[in-house]
C-alpha positions, 0 to 999 in steps of 0.5 A, spaced: 808 548 411 806 541 411 798 542 410 799 549 406 804 546 401 802 545 393 805 539 390 806 537 383 806 530 381 808 528 374 807 521 370 805 519 363 801 514 367 794 517 369 793 512 373 799 513 377 798 521 378 791 519 380 793 515 385 799 520 388 794 526 388 789 522 392 794 520 397 797 527 398 790 530 398 788 526 403 794 528 407 792 535 406 796 538 401 794 541 394 796 537 388 797 539 381 798 533 376 801 533 369 802 527 364 808 529 361 814 533 362 812 539 357 806 540 361 809 540 368 814 545 366 808 549 363 804 548 369 810 550 374 811 557 371 804 558 372 803 555 379 810 555 383 809 549 387 813 547 393 815 540 391 815 536 384 814 528 384 816 525 378 817 519 375 824 517 372 822 513 366 817 517 361 815 518 354 817 525 351 822 529 356 825 524 361 825 524 368 832 526 368 831 531 363 825 534 367 829 535 373 835 538 369 830 543 366 827 545 373 834 546 377 836 550 371 830 555 371 828 554 379 834 552 383 830 552 389 825 547 387 825 540 390 824 534 386 823 527 388 824 522 383 820 515 382 823 509 380 822 502 379 826 497 383 831 495 377 833 502 376 836 504 383 843 506 379 839 511 375 836 514 381 842 515 385 844 519 379 838 523 380 841 524 387 847 526 384 844 531 379 840 535 385 834 531 386 832 531 394 830 524 394 828 518 390 822 513 392 822 506 389 816 502 386 812 499 389 812 504 395 807 504 401 803 511 402 807 512 409 813 511 405 811 517 400 808 521 405 815 521 410 819 523 404 814 529 402 815 531 409 822 531 409 823 535 403 818 540 405 822 541 412 828 542 408 825 547 403 822 550 410 829 550 413 832 553 406 827 559 406 828 560 413 836 561 412 835 565 406 830 570 410 835 570 416 841 572 411 837 577 408 835 580 415 843 580 417 845 583 411 839 589 412 842 589 419 849 589 418 850 592 411 853 599 410 846 602 409 844 600 416 850 605 418 848 612 419 853 617 417 852 624 415 859 626 417 864 626 411 869 622 415 864 617 416 862 617 409 869 616 407 870 610 412 864 607 409 867 608 402 873 605 404 869 599 407 866 598 400 873 598 397 876 593 401 871 588 403 873 583 398 880 584 399 883 578 403 888 583 407 887 583 415 884 589 418 885 593 424 879 597 427 881 603 432 877 607 436 874 609 442 869 604 446 862 605 443 864 608 436 861 602 432 867 597 431 863 591 432 858 594 427 863 595 422 867 589 422 860 585 421 859 590 415 866 588 412 864 581 413 857 581 410 859 585 404 865 580 402 865 574 398 865 570 405 858 573 407 855 566 407 861 563 411 861 564 419 862 571 422 865 569 429 866 574 434 870 573 440 872 579 446 879 577 448 878 582 454 871 578 456 874 571 457 879 569 462 886 567 460 886 560 462 880 559 457 882 563 451 887 559 448 882 553 448 876 557 446 881 560 440 885 554 438 880 548 441 883 542 444 883 534 444 881 529 449 887 529 455 890 536 453 889 538 460 885 536 466 877 536 464 878 535 457 874 529 455 872 530 448 874 534 442 873 541 442 873 545 435 876 552 436 873 559 434 879 559 429 876 553 425 869 555 426 870 561 422 873 557 416 871 560 410 869 566 414 871 572 418 874 571 425 873 578 429 878 579 435 875 585 439 879 588 444 886 585 441 890 589 445 888 585 451 890 578 448 896 575 453 902 575 450 903 568 450 897 567 445 899 573 441 905 568 438 900 562 437 895 567 433 901 570 429 903 563 427 896 561 425 896 568 421 902 566 417 902 559 416 894 559 415 894 552 419 892 551 426 893 546 432 888 544 437 891 544 444 894 537 445 894 535 438 900 533 434 897 535 427 895 541 424 889 543 420 889 548 414 884 554 415 882 559 411 880 565 415 880 573 414 882 576 421 879 583 423 881 585 429 879 591 434 882 595 439 880 602 443 888 602 446 894 605 443 897 599 440 904 603 439 904 604 446 903 597 448 909 595 443 913 600 446 911 597 453 913 590 451 905 588 452 904 587 444 908 584 439 910 588 433 910 583 428 903 581 430 901 588 429 904 588 422 900 582 420 893 585 423 894 592 420 895 591 413 889 596 413 887 600 419 880 603 419 879 609 425 872 610 427 871 617 430 868 619 436 861 621 436 863 628 439 867 629 432 861 627 428 855 631 431 852 632 425 850 624 426 847 625 432 840 628 430 840 622 425 842 617 430 836 619 435 831 619 430 833 612 428 833 609 435 826 612 436 824 609 430 826 602 432 823 603 439 817 605 436 817 599 431 818 594 436 813 597 441 808 598 435 806 605 436 808 612 433 815 615 434 816 619 440 817 627 439 823 630 442 823 637 445 828 643 442 831 643 449 832 636 450 835 636 443 840 642 444 842 638 450 844 631 446 847 636 441 852 639 446 854 633 451 861 630 450 858 623 449 864 619 452 861 613 451 859 614 444 854 611 440 852 606 445 851 611 450 847 615 446 843 609 444 842 608 452 840 615 453 835 615 448 832 608 451 832 611 458 828 617 455 823 613 452 821 610 458 821 616 462 817 621 457 810 622 458 805 623 452 810 621 447 815 627 448 822 627 450 824 633 454 830 635 457 828 632 464 827 625 461 835 625 459 840 622 464 842 628 469 849 628 467 846 630 460 840 634 462 845 638 466 843 642 472 842 649 469 848 652 471 851 652 464 845 654 461 844 661 457 842 666 462 835 668 458 831 671 464 837 675 466 839 677 459 831 679 458 831 683 464 837 688 461 832 689 455 838 687 450 837 688 442 837 682 438 844 683 436 846 683 443 842 677 445 845 673 439 852 675 441 851 673 448 848 666 446 853 665 441 858 666 446 854 661 451 855 656 446 862 657 445 863 656 452 859 650 453 863 646 448 870 649 450 871 654 444 870 648 439 867 653 433 865 646 429 861 644 435 858 651 436 856 651 429 853 645 429 849 646 435 847 653 432 844 650 426 849 654 422 855 653 418 862 655 420 863 660 415 857 664 418 859 663 425 866 666 423 862 672 420 858 673 426 864 673 431 868 678 426 862 683 426 861 682 434 868 683 435 868 690 430 861 692 434 865 691 441 871 695 438 867 701 436 863 701 442 869 701 446 872 707 442 866 711 443 866 710 450 874 712 451 872 718 446 866 721 450 870 722 457 867 721 464 862 727 463 859 726 457 852 724 457 851 722 449 
């Protein structure tokens, strides 16, 4: 940013503004000069400088008054104050009021440029933090969660309602359903969004290390503990601690976690003193914690503390209307990353993707689309680009060639196809209707009409007799 930054210098002494402008211009900065606080405010509104350097003692609006007005109108605009040696206390007061730094007269050119570089570096860091926060909000906001399914829509509405609640939340659902994404959405829609979101997978860290990771330790707590280590609970202070696979946490640690939740205090390993900690706990599990409690592997009292609010994420096979939307999203994201046009998907591939049971849920769907995009040619995904277990071997396909050889009527062809789809999804009429592109009411009507026709045909056959050639 250094050589592109615009700096405004403000002083009622035109010789001083001229000198500052000369030094800063020689260093590669664009410079604006103002000889009063009033002029400075008018020019700031038009020019939007990156930094203001102002003398403290000026006629009219003083440096302090200018600084206060800048901070009121432009909170992110950095101000550096120039002060005489005899007014250091006043300069310190400027710092308290929000100035980035101060320079005492007389100062060298190098001193001035060092402070300027520091102020601009601080501005660049603030802008980067703001950009990253905005990116995180877009990535993990509720708007980024794709949901046409009514149950998912209700779930997201619940997240909006409870985001600012201090209550702990338990997320349940199969692996790959998006519990991590929902936990982050809870955090980034809450008042804690600017504080840390700290995830930890209780199943991924060995039991011998998990306690130290969660609670931290002091030197000498155990062999090899040579320095202080801040635990993840403390690292999440003010924010959210996400405990994924909470059902895998060793029972001994469950008791310590319960104490932290109840007392809001944490004691590192080997320490004698506790530290207050304000943290919201969001836990997730794909296990049945009721069974774990009955088996004695999970504490009932911890479960009650964690489950003030329970949100259950349905598996992908129960929200099939979301599959086409998810496919479109994954393909569009891949296209954006590769800077190319989005791929197309053939009807036979889409049918297979809609019919598959997705035991790995959204995560498995994403992996399948990534593979298909690599395997496809000319930007079009066919059934054969899908993983074999999704593409199938053709044995359970609708026997089109055989059906055509019989020269069926359109009604017969439709009836056979509906039966084929129902068989493929185990008789689940909701899933069959989704694949067929009709609502359940229409499917029921077609099934009733088919049954009626079949009954009439059977009755006619019985009444005609074996010798009837009708």
